[in-house]
N, C-alpha and C positions, 0 to 999 in steps of 0.2 A: 467502516469494517464489511468486507464481503461477508455472503452468506454462511452458514457453518456447512461444511462439506462432510461426510463421512465415508472416506476412501477405504478404508481399513477394515479388515476383517473381523478386528475383535470390538468395534465401534468407537475405534479411534476418532478425532474430527480436527478439521484444520480450517483456519481463517487465515485470511489476510487482512492487514491495517495499511492505511496511508497517511501520514502526518504531512502535514503542508504549512510552511511558515512563510510569511509575507512580509517583508522589511523595506518599507519605502527608501527610496534613495534620491538622491539630487537630481535633477533635469525632469522630473515626474516619472522615472522609471521604478521597477519593482525588482528586487532580489526574490527569487523563488527558492527556498529549500525544502527539499522532499525526503521523508522517510520510509520505506517500506519493511514492514515486518509481517511474518508469517508465526501465528500461534499454533502450535501443534500439541492436542491432548491425547493421551494414551489411555486408552480404556482395557483392562483385563477382567474379565467375568465381570463382577459386581464392584469391582474397586478401579476408581479413577485417580489418576496423578494430576497434578495442578498442570494446567497450560504451560509449555514451554515457549516463551518468544525469542525469535531470533531475526537480526536483520536480514532482508534479502540482498544479496549480492550479486544479483543477474543485471549486469549493464545494460541488456534490452530491455528490460522491465523499466527501467529509467530512461533510457532511450524513447521507448514508446510513449510514457508520459510527456515528455518535453516536447516531443514531436508533436503530440496532438495539441499541447499548449498551444505553442506556435501556430499551428494550423487554424485553430480559433480565434488566437486575439485580433488579427486583422478585421477579422468579419464584424468582431464586438465593436472595434474601433471604428467601423464606418458607419454604423448605425446612428 
C-alpha cells in the first residue's frame, strides 16, 4: 500500500495497492501475476463515503513494474 495522499479540496484521499502472486513453474521458473488498484475515498464536510477500489488500467505502470523486476533479477541470481 502506498502512503495515503490527500490531493482533493474536500479532504478526499487516494491510495495505491499492489498485489503480487508467484506461481512456481517447471524448470525452476516462476510466473508473476500483478494487479494494481487505486482506492479513492471522497470526503465532503463531516461525512465520508466508503473507499472505492478500481483496478489501474495504465499499461505504463505494469511495464515499469516488470521492467524493474527484470533489471533486478540478474543481480540477485549472481549473488
